[in-house]
C-alpha positions in Angstrom: 76.5 75.3 78.2 79.7 76.5 79.7 82.4 74.1 81.1 82.3 72.9 84.7 85.9 72.8 85.7 88.0 75.8 84.6 91.6 76.6 85.4 92.2 80.3 85.8 95.3 82.5 86.3 95.7 85.8 88.2 98.8 87.6 87.0 100.4 89.7 89.7 103.0 91.8 88.0 104.3 95.3 87.6 103.9 97.2 84.3 106.9 99.0 82.8 105.8 102.3 84.3 104.2 104.7 81.7 105.7 102.7 78.8 102.9 101.2 76.8 105.0 99.2 74.3 107.2 97.6 77.0 104.2 96.9 79.3 102.4 95.3 76.4 105.4 93.1 75.6 105.5 92.0 79.2 101.8 91.2 79.2 102.0 89.2 76.0 104.8 87.0 77.5 102.8 86.5 80.7 99.7 85.5 78.7 101.7 82.9 76.9 103.2 81.6 80.2 99.8 81.3 81.8 98.3 79.5 78.8 101.2 77.1 78.8 100.2 76.1 82.3 96.7 75.3 81.1 94.9 78.5 82.2 91.6 79.1 80.3 91.1 82.5 81.8 93.9 85.0 82.4 93.3 88.2 84.5 95.6 91.2 84.8 95.7 94.1 87.3 94.0 97.4 87.2 95.5 99.9 84.7 98.3 97.5 83.7 98.7 99.2 80.4 100.7 101.4 80.8 100.4 101.9 84.7 98.4 103.4 87.5 98.8 107.2 88.3 101.2 106.8 91.2 101.5 110.6 91.6 98.0 111.3 92.8 98.8 110.7 96.4 102.3 112.1 96.3 102.0 115.7 94.9 99.6 118.6 95.1 96.9 119.0 92.4 98.2 121.0 89.6 101.7 119.6 89.8 101.0 116.6 87.7 101.2 118.0 84.1 104.3 116.1 82.9 103.0 112.8 84.2 99.5 113.3 82.9 100.8 114.2 79.4 102.9 111.0 79.4 100.0 108.9 80.6 97.7 110.4 77.9 100.3 109.7 75.2 100.7 106.1 76.4 97.0 105.3 76.9 95.1 102.7 74.9 92.6 103.6 72.2 89.7 101.0 72.1 89.5 99.5 69.6 93.0 100.1 68.1 96.4 98.6 67.6 96.8 97.5 71.2 93.5 95.7 71.4 94.4 94.0 68.1 97.6 92.7 69.6 95.8 91.6 72.8 93.1 89.9 70.8 95.8 88.1 68.7 97.4 86.8 71.9 94.1 85.5 73.2 93.4 83.8 69.8 96.9 82.3 69.5 96.9 80.9 73.1 93.2 80.1 73.2 92.5 81.9 76.5 89.8 84.3 77.7 91.6 87.5 78.8 90.7 90.3 81.1 93.2 93.3 80.9 93.2 96.5 82.8 94.1 99.6 80.8 94.2 103.4 80.8 91.9 104.2 77.9 91.5 107.3 75.9 89.3 108.0 72.9 91.1 108.5 69.6 90.9 112.3 69.6 90.1 112.7 73.3 92.1 114.2 76.2 90.4 112.3 79.1 91.8 109.1 80.4 89.5 106.3 81.7 90.2 103.4 84.0 89.0 100.5 81.9 89.0 96.7 81.9 88.8 94.8 78.6 87.3 91.4 77.9 88.6 89.2 75.1 87.3 85.8 73.9 89.6 82.9 72.9 88.8 83.8 69.2 90.5 87.1 69.8 87.2 89.1 69.7 86.9 92.1 72.0 83.8 91.0 74.0 83.3 94.3 75.7 84.8 96.9 78.1 84.0 98.5 81.5 85.0 101.9 82.5 85.3 102.5 86.2 82.1 104.3 87.3 83.7 106.4 90.0 87.4 107.0 90.4 88.5 107.0 94.0 89.5 110.1 95.9 92.5 111.8 94.2 92.1 109.4 91.2 89.4 111.8 90.0 92.2 114.3 89.0 93.3 111.7 86.4 90.4 109.4 85.4 87.0 110.2 83.9 83.8 108.4 84.9 82.2 105.5 83.0 78.4 105.0 82.5 75.9 102.2 83.1 76.0 100.9 79.5 79.2 99.0 80.2 78.1 97.4 83.5 77.8 94.0 81.7 78.5 90.3 82.3 79.8 88.3 79.3 78.7 84.8 78.4 81.7 82.6 77.5 82.7 79.0 77.2 84.1 79.2 80.8 81.1 80.7 82.4 79.6 84.2 82.7 82.4 86.7 83.5 82.0 90.1 84.9 83.0 92.3 87.8 84.1 95.7 89.0 87.3 97.7 89.3 89.0 98.3 92.7 86.8 100.3 95.1 83.8 99.9 92.8 83.6 96.6 94.6 82.5 98.5 97.7 79.4 99.9 95.8 76.5 97.7 96.9 74.2 98.7 94.1 76.9 98.2 91.5 77.5 94.7 92.9 73.8 93.8 92.7 73.6 95.0 89.1 76.4 92.5 88.3 74.9 89.7 90.5 71.6 90.1 88.7 73.2 89.2 85.4 74.1 85.7 86.7 77.9 86.2 87.1 79.9 82.9 87.6 83.4 84.4 87.7 83.9 87.8 89.3 87.0 89.7 88.2 88.3 92.5 90.4 91.4 94.2 89.0 92.6 96.5 91.7 95.3 98.6 93.3 94.0 97.8 96.8 96.8 95.8 98.5 96.1 94.7 102.1 94.3 92.1 104.2 91.1 94.1 104.3 90.9 93.7 100.5 91.2 89.9 100.8 88.4 90.0 103.3 86.2 92.0 100.9 86.8 89.6 98.1 85.8 86.7 100.4 82.6 88.5 101.2 81.8 89.2 97.6 82.3 85.5 96.8 79.8 84.5 99.5 77.4 87.3 98.8 77.3 86.8 95.0 77.8 83.0 95.2 80.5 83.3 92.6 84.2 82.7 92.2 86.3 85.8 92.6 89.7 86.6 91.0 91.2 89.7 92.5 94.4 90.9 90.9 96.8 93.7 91.9 100.3 94.7 90.8 103.3 94.1 93.0 105.6 97.0 92.2 108.7 98.5 93.6 110.0 102.1 93.2 113.0 100.6 91.5 110.7 99.3 88.7 110.0 102.9 87.6 112.3 103.7 84.6 114.7 106.7 84.9 113.1 108.2 81.8 109.9 108.9 83.7 109.6 112.7 84.4 110.5 113.8 88.0 110.8 110.1 88.9 112.0 110.8 92.5 108.8 112.6 93.4 106.6 109.6 92.7 107.2 107.7 95.9 108.1 108.8 99.4 109.3 105.4 100.4 107.9 105.6 103.9 107.4 102.6 106.1 105.7 100.2 106.3 106.0 100.0 102.5 109.6 101.1 102.1 110.7 100.3 98.5 107.3 98.8 97.7 104.8 101.0 95.9 102.2 98.3 95.8 102.3 95.0 97.7 100.1 92.8 95.6 97.7 90.6 97.7 96.2 89.0 94.6 93.8 86.2 95.5 91.4 83.6 94.1 88.3 82.7 96.2 85.5 80.1 95.8 81.8 80.9 96.4 82.0 79.7 100.0 84.6 82.3 100.7 87.5 79.9 100.9 90.8 81.2 99.5 91.9 78.8 96.7 95.2 80.7 95.9 97.1 83.5 97.4 97.3 86.1 98.8 100.6 86.7 97.0 102.5 89.5 98.7 105.5 91.6 97.6 106.5 89.4 94.7 105.6 89.0 91.1 104.0 85.8 90.0 101.0 84.0 88.7 98.3 82.4 90.9 96.4 79.4 89.5 93.3 77.7 90.6 90.7 75.3 89.2 87.2 76.5 89.6 84.2 74.1 90.0 81.4 76.1 88.4 78.7 73.4 88.9 79.4 73.3 92.6 79.1 77.1 92.7 75.7 77.0 90.9 74.5 74.3 93.3 75.4 76.4 96.3 72.7 79.0 95.1 70.0 76.6 96.4 71.1 77.9 99.8 71.4 81.5 99.0 70.7 83.4 95.8 70.9 87.2 96.3 68.8 88.0 93.2 66.5 85.0 93.2 64.8 83.2 96.1 66.7 85.2 98.7 65.6 88.5 97.2 62.5 90.6 97.9 61.7 92.5 94.7 58.4 93.5 96.2 60.3 95.4 98.9 63.6 96.4 97.1 64.1 97.2 93.4 67.2 98.5 91.6 66.8 100.7 88.5 69.9 100.9 86.3 70.3 103.5 83.6 72.2 101.4 81.1 71.9 103.8 78.2 75.2 105.0 76.6 76.1 108.6 77.4 78.0 109.8 74.3 79.8 113.2 74.5 78.3 114.3 71.2 74.8 113.6 69.9 74.3 114.8 66.3 70.8 115.9 65.5 71.7 116.3 61.8 72.7 112.7 61.4 69.5 111.5 63.0 67.4 113.2 60.3 66.6 111.4 57.0 69.2 112.1 54.2 67.6 113.9 51.2 67.4 111.7 48.1 69.6 112.7 45.3 67.6 114.6 42.7 67.0 112.8 39.4 68.7 114.9 36.7 66.1 113.8 34.1 63.3 115.4 36.1 64.9 118.8 36.0 64.3 121.5 33.4 
């Protein structure tokens, strides 16, 4: 049985843009800081390691080669050295950790928008690749599949969620609700009041706590070493110097904001979640139980993995090694 009262942390910070080593170092320090404040679950923004593709809304398609190569070089292989360090940090601090990364396969050339789940023993519990990159993001990120649309049982409740505008996909939400999610995590780049309203709606609809985390980043945070740096941000009002405004928030199952929104500043939001109270609220409304009509509506999810390569040869029996004594 999971704990009832759980302190959680939403880390609103900016990565060191397109610098995996420096961004990881910053993340490890922030994990330690949140753990020192008693957080049992620590959640980071979308694509924190090593950054979001800021150029997709700033330049024409085909003009992104230098940034894309840098992003590919700095992306995270799962599992690999970066996940080992993140797992070690979770184990040393005793926290559950959700981290947004740009992921690539070891020998691959496609980048995926992924969130990673770690247990307090340092084990990688699972990952989720964003099912559908939004608008111009499709020039950068590949698509995930249904095999990673999972909720994870932990000592602090069942943790799951969706990335950014996946949260506007009703069927994807239902697929997560149906797995009994207690704590919904929503790493995002969406930074405005509309997003806060959406998170309050999901909390009420799913009868779960919601932790929505976005970066707060200024153009001045982008290192001079980034190729064609000055083309990454127009700096137009109302944003000015700010590339992303934040708006991280923690919400209870009734839709009440427990912490945040935090706007245009880096920081860590904390809140203590009452999971038993949330479960009790489902006596009023359970979207996949007594308030559902499976005789009228039914969702079918293809949760089979979709590997890029299926080897027919390896699926066949391996011939036995001939017995030399039987030859002749």
